[in-house]
KOLBAMI-209545 format. One record per atom (N, C-alpha, C, O): residue in one letter; x, y, z; atom name. Coordinates in nm, 2 decimals. Layout:
BEGIN
PT r   east  north     up  a
PT a      X      Y      Z CA
...
***
This chain:
BEGIN
PT r   east  north     up  a
PT x   5.76   4.00  -2.70  N
PT x   5.71   4.17  -2.79 CA
PT x   5.68   4.02  -2.96  C
PT x   5.58   4.03  -3.04  O
PT x   5.77   3.91  -2.96  N
PT x   5.80   3.89  -3.09 CA
PT x   5.75   3.79  -3.06  C
PT x   5.82   3.70  -3.12  O
PT x   5.62   3.72  -2.98  N
PT x   5.58   3.64  -2.97 CA
PT x   5.51   3.63  -3.09  C
PT x   5.54   3.56  -3.19  O
PT x   5.40   3.74  -3.07  N
PT x   5.30   3.79  -3.09 CA
PT x   5.31   3.77  -3.31  C
PT x   5.22   3.75  -3.40  O
PT x   5.46   3.81  -3.32  N
PT x   5.50   3.82  -3.48 CA
PT x   5.47   3.64  -3.47  C
PT x   5.37   3.59  -3.51  O
PT x   5.53   3.60  -3.44  N
PT x   5.58   3.43  -3.52 CA
PT x   5.37   3.38  -3.47  C
PT x   5.32   3.29  -3.53  O
PT x   5.32   3.45  -3.40  N
PT x   5.23   3.35  -3.39 CA
PT x   5.09   3.38  -3.53  C
PT x   5.00   3.31  -3.58  O
PT x   5.13   3.53  -3.55  N
PT x   5.11   3.57  -3.65 CA
PT x   5.12   3.50  -3.82  C
PT x   5.03   3.46  -3.90  O
PT x   5.23   3.52  -3.83  N
PT x   5.29   3.49  -3.95 CA
PT x   5.26   3.41  -4.02  C
PT x   5.23   3.44  -4.14  O
PT x   5.24   3.30  -3.98  N
PT x   5.13   3.12  -4.05 CA
PT x   5.06   3.25  -4.16  C
PT x   5.09   3.27  -4.28  O
PT x   4.95   3.36  -4.03  N
PT x   4.81   3.42  -4.09 CA
PT x   4.89   3.43  -4.24  C
PT x   4.89   3.35  -4.33  O
PT x   4.95   3.53  -4.24  N
PT x   5.03   3.61  -4.36 CA
PT x   5.10   3.55  -4.45  C
PT x   5.05   3.54  -4.56  O
PT x   5.22   3.49  -4.39  N
PT x   5.29   3.42  -4.51 CA
PT x   5.23   3.38  -4.64  C
PT x   5.30   3.40  -4.74  O
PT x   5.13   3.33  -4.65  N
PT x   5.01   3.32  -4.77 CA
PT x   5.03   3.40  -4.89  C
PT x   5.08   3.39  -5.00  O
PT x   4.98   3.49  -4.80  N
PT x   4.88   3.61  -4.89 CA
PT x   5.06   3.69  -4.93  C
PT x   5.08   3.71  -5.04  O
PT x   5.17   3.73  -4.82  N
PT x   5.29   3.74  -4.91 CA
PT x   5.31   3.66  -5.00  C
PT x   5.28   3.72  -5.11  O
PT x   5.35   3.54  -5.03  N
PT x   5.39   3.47  -5.15 CA
PT x   5.32   3.54  -5.23  C
PT x   5.38   3.60  -5.32  O
PT x   5.15   3.55  -5.22  N
PT x   5.08   3.52  -5.38 CA
PT x   5.13   3.64  -5.40  C
PT x   5.18   3.66  -5.52  O
PT x   5.14   3.76  -5.29  N
PT x   5.13   3.90  -5.38 CA
PT x   5.31   3.91  -5.49  C
PT x   5.34   3.95  -5.60  O
PT x   5.39   3.85  -5.38  N
PT x   5.54   3.79  -5.45 CA
PT x   5.53   3.77  -5.62  C
PT x   5.59   3.82  -5.72  O
PT x   5.44   3.68  -5.59  N
PT x   5.46   3.62  -5.73 CA
PT x   5.37   3.66  -5.85  C
PT x   5.37   3.60  -5.96  O
PT x   5.24   3.83  -5.78  N
PT x   5.16   3.89  -5.84 CA
PT x   5.29   3.96  -5.89  C
PT x   5.34   3.93  -6.00  O
PT x   5.34   4.05  -5.82  N
PT x   5.36   4.14  -5.81 CA
PT x   5.54   4.13  -5.82  C
PT x   5.60   4.09  -5.73  O
PT x   5.64   4.19  -5.97  N
PT x   5.74   4.13  -5.91 CA
PT x   5.83   4.24  -5.88  C
PT x   5.95   4.22  -5.90  O
PT x   5.77   4.37  -5.83  N
PT x   5.87   4.48  -5.79 CA
PT x   5.83   4.47  -5.59  C
PT x   5.89   4.50  -5.49  O
PT x   5.70   4.39  -5.63  N
PT x   5.72   4.34  -5.44 CA
PT x   5.82   4.21  -5.39  C
PT x   5.88   4.16  -5.29  O
PT x   5.81   4.19  -5.47  N
PT x   5.89   4.05  -5.53 CA
PT x   6.05   4.10  -5.43  C
PT x   6.07   4.11  -5.31  O
PT x   6.14   4.12  -5.58  N
PT x   6.27   4.18  -5.54 CA
PT x   6.27   4.26  -5.45  C
PT x   6.38   4.25  -5.39  O
PT x   6.17   4.37  -5.38  N
PT x   6.17   4.46  -5.27 CA
PT x   6.20   4.33  -5.13  C
PT x   6.31   4.32  -5.08  O
PT x   6.07   4.23  -5.10  N
PT x   6.11   4.10  -5.04 CA
PT x   6.22   4.02  -4.97  C
PT x   6.25   3.96  -4.86  O
PT x   6.32   4.05  -5.17  N
PT x   6.41   4.00  -5.12 CA
PT x   6.50   4.05  -5.09  C
PT x   6.56   4.02  -4.98  O
PT x   6.54   4.17  -5.16  N
PT x   6.63   4.31  -5.04 CA
PT x   6.64   4.36  -4.94  C
PT x   6.75   4.40  -4.88  O
PT x   6.49   4.37  -4.91  N
PT x   6.44   4.46  -4.77 CA
PT x   6.33   4.41  -4.72  C
PT x   6.22   4.47  -4.74  O
PT x   6.34   4.26  -4.64  N
PT x   6.27   4.21  -4.61 CA
PT x   6.13   4.30  -4.56  C
PT x   6.02   4.32  -4.61  O
PT x   6.21   4.33  -4.43  N
PT x   6.22   4.42  -4.32 CA
PT x   6.08   4.48  -4.39  C
PT x   5.98   4.41  -4.40  O
PT x   6.08   4.60  -4.44  N
PT x   6.06   4.68  -4.56 CA
PT x   5.96   4.73  -4.61  C
PT x   5.91   4.83  -4.59  O
PT x   5.91   4.55  -4.78  N
PT x   5.81   4.48  -4.76 CA
PT x   5.74   4.50  -4.72  C
PT x   5.66   4.59  -4.74  O
PT x   5.76   4.37  -4.60  N
PT x   5.68   4.35  -4.56 CA
PT x   5.56   4.42  -4.43  C
PT x   5.44   4.40  -4.39  O
PT x   5.68   4.53  -4.41  N
PT x   5.59   4.67  -4.32 CA
PT x   5.50   4.74  -4.44  C
PT x   5.38   4.78  -4.42  O
PT x   5.60   4.77  -4.59  N
PT x   5.46   4.77  -4.67 CA
PT x   5.33   4.72  -4.70  C
PT x   5.24   4.78  -4.74  O
PT x   5.32   4.55  -4.68  N
PT x   5.22   4.49  -4.65 CA
PT x   5.13   4.54  -4.56  C
PT x   5.03   4.57  -4.61  O
PT x   5.16   4.55  -4.41  N
PT x   5.14   4.57  -4.27 CA
PT x   5.17   4.50  -4.22  C
PT x   5.09   4.46  -4.14  O
PT x   5.29   4.45  -4.24  N
PT x   5.28   4.33  -4.06 CA
PT x   5.47   4.40  -4.08  C
PT x   5.57   4.41  -4.15  O
PT x   5.42   4.44  -3.95  N
PT x   5.55   4.51  -3.81 CA
PT x   5.58   4.35  -3.79  C
PT x   5.51   4.26  -3.78  O
PT x   5.74   4.37  -3.80  N
PT x   5.83   4.28  -3.79 CA
PT x   5.92   4.35  -3.68  C
PT x   5.99   4.45  -3.72  O
PT x   5.92   4.28  -3.53  N
PT x   5.95   4.36  -3.42 CA
PT x   6.17   4.38  -3.42  C
PT x   6.23   4.28  -3.47  O
PT x   6.23   4.45  -3.39  N
PT x   6.32   4.48  -3.42 CA
PT x   6.41   4.41  -3.39  C
PT x   6.52   4.41  -3.45  O
PT x   6.38   4.28  -3.26  N
PT x   6.45   4.14  -3.19 CA
PT x   6.42   4.00  -3.29  C
PT x   6.43   3.88  -3.26  O
PT x   6.38   4.05  -3.37  N
PT x   6.37   3.98  -3.52 CA
PT x   6.38   3.97  -3.63  C
PT x   6.32   4.04  -3.70  O
PT x   6.50   3.85  -3.70  N
PT x   6.58   3.88  -3.80 CA
PT x   6.46   3.79  -3.92  C
PT x   6.38   3.70  -3.89  O
PT x   6.49   3.85  -4.02  N
PT x   6.41   3.78  -4.13 CA
PT x   6.47   3.79  -4.22  C
PT x   6.52   3.89  -4.26  O
PT x   6.46   3.64  -4.30  N
PT x   6.53   3.63  -4.44 CA
PT x   6.44   3.51  -4.52  C
PT x   6.41   3.40  -4.49  O
PT x   6.42   3.58  -4.62  N
PT x   6.38   3.58  -4.77 CA
PT x   6.45   3.50  -4.87  C
PT x   6.54   3.54  -4.94  O
PT x   6.40   3.35  -4.86  N
PT x   6.47   3.23  -4.98 CA
PT x   6.35   3.28  -5.09  C
PT x   6.23   3.31  -5.07  O
PT x   6.43   3.25  -5.21  N
PT x   6.41   3.16  -5.32 CA
PT x   6.39   3.09  -5.35  C
PT x   6.49   3.05  -5.39  O
PT x   6.29   3.01  -5.38  N
PT x   6.38   2.86  -5.39 CA
PT x   6.30   2.88  -5.57  C
PT x   6.21   2.94  -5.63  O
PT x   6.42   2.74  -5.61  N
PT x   6.37   2.75  -5.80 CA
PT x   6.33   2.52  -5.79  C
PT x   6.29   2.44  -5.71  O
PT x   6.38   2.54  -6.00  N
PT x   6.37   2.43  -5.97 CA
PT x   6.48   2.35  -5.93  C
PT x   6.48   2.24  -5.99  O
PT x   6.54   2.36  -5.89  N
PT x   6.64   2.28  -5.83 CA
PT x   6.68   2.29  -5.72  C
PT x   6.77   2.21  -5.68  O
PT x   6.63   2.39  -5.63  N
PT x   6.69   2.44  -5.52 CA
PT x   6.58   2.45  -5.43  C
PT x   6.52   2.56  -5.42  O
PT x   6.56   2.34  -5.34  N
PT x   6.46   2.37  -5.24 CA
PT x   6.52   2.46  -5.10  C
PT x   6.63   2.51  -5.06  O
PT x   6.34   2.46  -5.01  N
PT x   6.44   2.44  -4.82 CA
PT x   6.32   2.42  -4.75  C
PT x   6.20   2.45  -4.78  O
PT x   6.38   2.33  -4.64  N
PT x   6.29   2.27  -4.50 CA
PT x   6.27   2.36  -4.42  C
PT x   6.39   2.39  -4.40  O
PT x   6.20   2.44  -4.35  N
PT x   6.18   2.53  -4.26 CA
PT x   6.22   2.51  -4.17  C
PT x   6.27   2.61  -4.13  O
PT x   6.24   2.39  -4.09  N
PT x   6.20   2.39  -3.87 CA
PT x   6.15   2.45  -3.81  C
PT x   6.23   2.44  -3.71  O
PT x   6.08   2.51  -3.78  N
PT x   5.98   2.58  -3.69 CA
PT x   6.11   2.56  -3.52  C
PT x   6.16   2.47  -3.45  O
PT x   6.09   2.70  -3.51  N
PT x   6.17   2.65  -3.32 CA
PT x   6.10   2.58  -3.24  C
PT x   5.98   2.58  -3.22  O
PT x   6.20   2.51  -3.20  N
PT x   6.19   2.44  -3.14 CA
PT x   6.10   2.49  -3.00  C
PT x   6.13   2.60  -2.94  O
PT x   6.02   2.43  -2.97  N
PT x   5.84   2.48  -2.82 CA
PT x   5.89   2.41  -2.74  C
PT x   5.79   2.34  -2.70  O
PT x   6.02   2.38  -2.65  N
PT x   6.05   2.35  -2.53 CA
PT x   6.11   2.48  -2.52  C
PT x   6.06   2.53  -2.41  O
PT x   6.21   2.56  -2.60  N
PT x   6.23   2.69  -2.59 CA
PT x   6.16   2.76  -2.52  C
PT x   6.04   2.73  -2.55  O
PT x   6.15   2.87  -2.44  N
PT x   6.10   2.95  -2.32 CA
PT x   6.08   3.07  -2.39  C
PT x   6.19   3.12  -2.41  O
PT x   5.97   3.15  -2.45  N
PT x   5.94   3.27  -2.42 CA
PT x   6.01   3.38  -2.36  C
PT x   6.03   3.37  -2.24  O
PT x   6.06   3.53  -2.42  N
PT x   6.04   3.60  -2.29 CA
PT x   5.99   3.61  -2.21  C
PT x   6.03   3.61  -2.10  O
PT x   5.81   3.62  -2.28  N
PT x   5.68   3.63  -2.11 CA
PT x   5.74   3.52  -2.00  C
PT x   5.79   3.54  -1.89  O
PT x   5.73   3.38  -2.10  N
PT x   5.78   3.28  -2.05 CA
PT x   5.91   3.30  -1.88  C
PT x   5.91   3.26  -1.76  O
PT x   6.00   3.37  -1.96  N
PT x   6.12   3.35  -1.88 CA
PT x   6.05   3.46  -1.77  C
PT x   6.01   3.42  -1.66  O
PT x   6.02   3.64  -1.84  N
PT x   5.96   3.72  -1.72 CA
PT x   5.86   3.65  -1.64  C
PT x   5.85   3.74  -1.55  O
PT x   5.78   3.56  -1.60  N
PT x   5.68   3.49  -1.56 CA
PT x   5.79   3.41  -1.46  C
PT x   5.75   3.40  -1.34  O
PT x   5.92   3.34  -1.49  N
PT x   5.99   3.29  -1.37 CA
PT x   6.01   3.34  -1.32  C
PT x   5.97   3.34  -1.21  O
PT x   6.13   3.43  -1.38  N
PT x   6.18   3.55  -1.24 CA
PT x   6.14   3.60  -1.19  C
PT x   6.21   3.66  -1.11  O
PT x   5.99   3.61  -1.21  N
PT x   5.90   3.73  -1.13 CA
PT x   5.83   3.62  -1.04  C
PT x   5.77   3.67  -0.94  O
PT x   5.84   3.49  -1.05  N
PT x   5.77   3.44  -0.95 CA
PT x   5.59   3.43  -0.94  C
PT x   5.49   3.44  -0.87  O
PT x   5.63   3.40  -1.11  N
PT x   5.45   3.44  -1.07 CA
PT x   5.36   3.24  -1.08  C
PT x   5.39   3.15  -1.15  O
PT x   5.30   3.24  -1.02  N
PT x   5.22   3.09  -1.02 CA
PT x   5.15   3.08  -1.02  C
PT x   5.10   3.18  -1.07  O
PT x   5.02   2.97  -0.96  N
PT x   4.90   2.93  -0.98 CA
PT x   4.86   2.83  -0.88  C
PT x   4.93   2.74  -0.87  O
PT x   4.79   2.83  -0.82  N
PT x   4.71   2.77  -0.75 CA
PT x   4.59   2.77  -0.75  C
PT x   4.51   2.86  -0.75  O
PT x   4.58   2.58  -0.74  N
PT x   4.41   2.54  -0.81 CA
PT x   4.44   2.50  -0.62  C
PT x   4.53   2.49  -0.54  O
PT x   4.29   2.47  -0.64  N
PT x   4.26   2.40  -0.47 CA
PT x   4.07   2.28  -0.60  C
PT x   3.99   2.29  -0.69  O
PT x   4.14   2.17  -0.44  N
PT x   4.06   2.10  -0.52 CA
PT x   3.93   2.02  -0.43  C
PT x   3.99   1.92  -0.39  O
PT x   3.80   2.00  -0.39  N
PT x   3.79   2.02  -0.30 CA
PT x   3.70   1.82  -0.31  C
PT x   3.61   1.79  -0.38  O
PT x   3.79   1.71  -0.21  N
PT x   3.79   1.56  -0.30 CA
PT x   3.66   1.49  -0.24  C
PT x   3.61   1.52  -0.13  O
PT x   3.63   1.42  -0.29  N
PT x   3.50   1.32  -0.20 CA
PT x   3.49   1.18  -0.21  C
PT x   3.44   1.11  -0.30  O
PT x   3.55   1.15  -0.10  N
PT x   3.57   1.02  -0.12 CA
PT x   3.46   0.93  -0.03  C
PT x   3.44   0.92   0.09  O
PT x   3.40   0.86  -0.20  N
PT x   3.28   0.77  -0.16 CA
PT x   3.38   0.61  -0.17  C
PT x   3.45   0.57  -0.26  O
PT x   3.31   0.56  -0.03  N
PT x   3.33   0.40  -0.08 CA
PT x   3.26   0.30  -0.08  C
PT x   3.20   0.24   0.00  O
PT x   3.30   0.29  -0.23  N
PT x   3.27   0.20  -0.35 CA
PT x   3.16   0.06  -0.29  C
PT x   3.17   0.01  -0.18  O
PT x   3.07   0.02  -0.37  N
PT x   2.92   0.00  -0.32 CA
PT x   2.98  -0.21  -0.36  C
PT x   2.90  -0.30  -0.34  O
***
């Protein structure tokens, strides 16, 4: 469920930041209750995802590291546990070089 949120997150970050810079009440709500503020913005945050909104200043900056891409998603784990597999058939013709 949270995979969709992370896939779409990058699409709306700039829009949310822009609105927060133009609308002080939205900015305050985003800092106080990010889930509700994002919901008002039309973004549904899954219950299993925690949201933290941090405000930078002239003397404080944040570097956000993305999650480890090697971590399996819930969907990946379900596929492994359920025995989902793929089979590829290949017909190869061997040609003697001239």
